[in-house]
C-alpha positions in Angstrom: -24.5 -4.0 1.0 -25.3 -0.2 0.1 -23.1 2.3 2.3 -25.3 5.2 2.7 -23.8 8.0 0.6 -21.1 10.8 1.7 -20.8 14.4 1.1 -18.5 14.7 -1.9 -17.1 18.1 -0.5 -16.0 16.0 2.5 -14.6 13.3 0.4 -12.3 16.3 -1.0 -10.9 17.4 2.3 -10.1 14.0 3.0 -8.1 13.4 -0.4 -6.4 16.9 0.2 -2.8 16.4 0.0 -1.1 15.9 3.5 1.2 19.1 4.5 2.0 18.1 8.1 2.9 14.9 10.4 0.7 11.7 9.4 -1.0 9.4 11.6 -0.5 5.5 9.3 -1.4 1.9 9.4 1.1 0.0 6.9 -1.1 -2.7 5.5 1.2 -5.2 4.0 1.9 -8.4 1.9 5.3 -8.1 2.4 6.4 -11.6 1.8 5.2 -12.0 -2.3 7.8 -9.7 -3.4 10.4 -7.3 -2.1 9.4 -4.1 -2.3 7.4 -4.0 0.8 10.0 -4.0 2.7 11.8 -1.5 1.1 8.5 0.5 1.9 8.1 -0.3 5.7 11.9 0.7 6.3 11.3 3.8 4.2 8.4 4.8 6.4 10.3 4.1 9.9 13.2 6.2 8.3 10.9 9.5 8.0 9.5 9.4 11.6 9.6 13.3 11.2 6.4 13.2 8.8 4.9 9.4 9.2 3.5 8.3 12.6 3.4 4.6 12.3 0.6 3.4 14.4 0.6 -0.3 13.1 1.9 -2.3 10.5 -0.3 -5.7 9.5 0.0 -8.5 7.2 -2.1 -8.9 3.8 -2.8 -12.1 2.3 -2.0 -13.1 -1.3 -1.4 -16.3 -3.3 1.2 -16.4 -5.7 3.4 -19.4 -7.3 6.7 -17.4 -7.1 6.9 -17.7 -3.1 5.2 -21.5 -3.2 1.8 -20.3 -0.8 -0.6 -23.0 -0.1 -3.4 -20.0 -0.2 -4.2 -17.1 0.8 -3.5 -17.4 4.4 -0.7 -19.1 3.9 0.8 -15.9 2.0 -0.7 -13.9 5.0 1.5 -15.7 7.7 4.5 -15.0 5.4 3.9 -12.1 5.1 3.7 -11.3 9.0 7.1 -13.7 9.7 8.3 -11.4 6.8 7.6 -7.7 8.9 9.2 -9.5 11.6 12.3 -9.6 10.1 12.3 -6.5 8.7 11.7 -4.9 12.3 14.2 -7.0 13.8 17.1 -5.5 11.2 15.2 -2.5 11.0 18.0 0.7 12.1 15.2 2.7 13.7 12.9 0.9 16.7 9.2 0.2 16.2 7.2 -0.2 19.4 4.1 -0.7 18.1 2.4 -3.8 17.1 2.0 -6.2 14.4 -1.3 -7.8 13.7 -2.8 -10.6 11.1 -4.8 -9.9 8.6 -7.8 -12.2 6.7 -7.4 -15.5 6.3 -9.3 -15.8 3.9 -10.7 -13.2 0.5 -13.8 -11.6 0.8 -14.3 -13.0 -3.6 -13.8 -16.8 -1.8 -17.5 -15.5 0.4 -20.4 -14.0 -0.2 -18.9 -10.3 0.0 -19.0 -10.1 3.8 -16.5 -8.7 6.2 -13.7 -11.2 6.8 -12.8 -10.8 10.2 -9.4 -10.4 11.6 -7.3 -8.5 14.2 -6.3 -6.3 11.1 -10.1 -4.9 9.8 -10.9 -4.7 14.0 -7.6 -2.2 14.2 -8.6 -0.2 11.5 -11.8 0.2 12.7 -10.5 1.0 16.6 -8.1 3.6 15.3 -10.3 5.0 12.8 -12.9 6.2 15.0 -10.3 7.4 18.1 -10.6 11.5 18.3 -7.8 12.9 16.4 -7.5 16.4 14.1 -6.3 14.4 11.0 -7.7 11.5 8.9 -6.1 8.1 9.6 -4.2 7.1 6.7 -3.6 3.7 5.4 -0.8 2.6 2.9 -2.9 -0.4 1.5 0.4 -2.3 -0.4 -1.5 -5.5 -0.9 -5.0 -7.0 -1.7 -7.2 -5.1 -0.1 -9.4 -7.4 2.5 -8.5 -5.8 5.5 -9.6 -2.5 4.6 -13.1 -3.0 2.4 -13.5 -5.5 5.5 -13.3 -2.7 8.0 -14.9 -0.2 5.8 -17.7 -3.0 6.2 -17.7 -3.5 9.6 -18.1 0.3 10.3 -19.1 2.3 7.8 -18.3 5.5 9.8 -14.7 5.2 8.9 -15.4 6.1 5.7 -15.1 10.1 6.7 -12.3 9.6 9.1 -9.5 7.8 6.9 -7.4 7.9 3.5 -6.7 5.0 1.5 -3.3 5.1 -0.4 -4.0 2.0 -2.4 -1.5 0.7 -5.0 -2.8 -1.6 -7.8 -5.2 -1.9 -10.9 -4.0 -1.0 -14.5 -3.2 2.3 -15.9 -6.2 4.2 -16.7 -5.7 4.6 -20.3 -5.1 1.0 -21.1 -5.9 -2.1 -20.3 -4.7 -5.9 -20.2 -1.8 -5.4 -18.1 -1.3 -8.1 -15.1 -2.1 -7.0 -11.8 -1.4 -8.8 -8.4 -2.9 -6.9 -5.8 -6.5 -6.1 -6.9 -6.9 -9.4 -8.8 -6.2 -11.0 -5.6 -9.4 -10.2 -4.1 -11.4 -8.6 -6.5 -14.7 -7.9 -4.3 -12.4 -6.2 -2.1 -10.9 -4.3 -4.3 -14.5 -3.1 -5.5 -15.9 -2.7 -2.3 -13.3 -0.1 -1.7 -14.1 1.8 -4.7 -17.9 1.6 -4.2 -17.4 2.5 -0.9 -17.2 6.0 -1.1 -14.3 6.2 1.1 -11.4 8.8 0.3 -8.9 6.9 -2.0 -5.5 7.6 -3.1 -5.4 5.5 -6.0 -1.4 4.0 -7.4 -1.7 2.0 -10.2 0.9 -0.2 -10.9 2.3 -0.4 -14.3 2.4 3.5 -15.7 3.1 5.0 -12.5 4.7 3.3 -9.5 7.2 1.0 -11.8 8.3 4.2 -12.5 10.7 3.4 -9.4 12.9 1.5 -11.1 16.3 0.4 -10.0 19.3 -2.1 -10.6 21.5 -4.3 -9.0 25.0 -1.9 -9.3 22.5 1.1 -7.5 21.4 -0.4 -5.0 25.1 -2.1 -4.8 26.1 1.5 -4.4 23.5 2.8 -2.2 22.2 0.1 0.2 24.8 -2.7 0.9 27.3 -2.4 3.5 24.3 -0.3 4.9 23.7 -1.7 7.8 22.0 -5.3 8.7 19.2 -3.9 6.6 21.0 -2.4 4.2 22.5 -6.3 3.4 18.9 -7.8 3.9 17.4 -5.4 1.0 20.3 -6.4 -1.2 20.5 -9.8 -1.1 16.7 -10.0 -1.5 17.0 -8.3 -4.8 19.9 -10.9 -5.8 17.6 -13.8 -4.5 14.6 -12.2 -6.3 15.8 -10.8 -9.8 17.9 -12.6 -12.2 20.4 -9.9 -14.1 21.0 -9.3 -16.9 22.4 -6.3 -19.3 19.8 -3.6 -18.9 17.6 -5.6 -16.1 16.0 -3.1 -13.9 13.4 -3.7 -10.8 9.9 -1.2 -9.7 10.6 -0.9 -5.9 6.7 -0.6 -6.3 5.6 -0.2 -2.6 7.1 2.9 -2.0 4.7 4.8 -4.3 1.8 5.2 -1.8 3.6 6.4 1.0 5.7 8.8 -1.1 2.4 10.7 -1.7 2.4 11.2 2.4 6.3 12.4 2.5 6.1 14.9 -0.1 3.2 15.1 -2.4 5.4 17.5 -4.6 7.2 14.3 -5.8 4.0 13.2 -7.8 1.6 14.5 -9.7 -2.0 13.9 -9.4 -6.0 14.6 -10.0 -9.6 14.2 -9.0 -11.9 12.1 -10.5 -15.3 10.4 -10.1 -14.3 6.8 -8.6 -14.2 4.1 -12.1 -16.7 1.1 -11.1 -14.3 -2.0 -11.5 -15.5 -4.7 -13.3 -14.6 -8.1 -12.4 -11.5 -8.3 -14.8 -10.4 -4.9 -13.5 -11.2 -2.7 -16.4 -12.7 0.9 -15.3 -16.5 2.3 -16.1 -17.2 5.7 -15.9 -20.1 7.4 -13.6 -19.7 11.1 -13.3 -22.3 11.0 -10.0 -19.9 8.9 -8.4 -17.6 10.3 -5.4 -14.4 11.2 -5.6 -11.0 10.1 -5.6 -7.5 11.0 -6.3 -5.8 9.3 -9.2 -1.6 9.7 -9.4 -0.6 9.7 -12.8 3.3 10.4 -12.7 5.8 10.2 -9.8 9.6 12.0 -9.6 11.5 8.4 -9.3 14.7 10.3 -8.7 13.5 12.2 -5.8 11.5 9.4 -4.3 14.4 6.8 -4.5 17.2 9.6 -3.3 15.2 10.2 -0.1 15.9 6.5 1.0 19.0 6.0 0.0 19.7 9.5 2.1 18.0 8.3 4.8 19.7 5.1 5.0 22.9 6.3 5.0 21.8 9.0 7.7 20.8 5.7 10.0 24.1 3.9 9.9 
């Protein structure tokens, strides 16, 4: 589907770093790993800056979680969101929604119906002074489907997406975008305001260790023990071992843009192997180049200690 173009000036305005409180949808494959859980709690603990309107499940299919298919991963993520909210030190009274049950890649590239995609459209079209921010922490199926269902939302939302290779390199393993290549290509081609956070090279800087989590997370209420136990169960420990908490990065850009270094460039053309092609005439996106690991994890640890 070819979407009508958006003036580049309008997109640049939507890409401006947020300085005021933000309305947010969290779209998460929460059971894929252990980092989405940290990101959800960080967002909830930051209610002075983030108003979480909805948390919704994204699908995934991964051997590490022994999933049957994309839909099974979505259902496991939905269940994990509910578990995390049950343990959260901060109450959440918004909806939790199921997302796409299949990928756009597996179809003809048409939008995949889901409660999550419908929710993005309905909330994006509501009158509001600032953009609606979508923290896309997994496959982009829900987001891409919403854009195709109602292209007008492109001038009302900013998508902060985690995934893809570093721009200066190739052949890094990517999980999020490769789950639904067609959805990722749709978002990059659509003209929507996109803040792109790569995994390797950027969000991987958010590394922590069992020892650091034992000091700053374990014993910090039910959720602290849960997050620590997730890490222990998921990460084989040995001298020098660390683990990125990847999904803290997109929310960090909303909490304090000064924690990250970014630049604006034309949206790349994603090929089927997630390589980047260049076309200077394409719409602008914002790319995150670097982040302050200590500031972001320090903010998480401080807020968790304060909520006990």
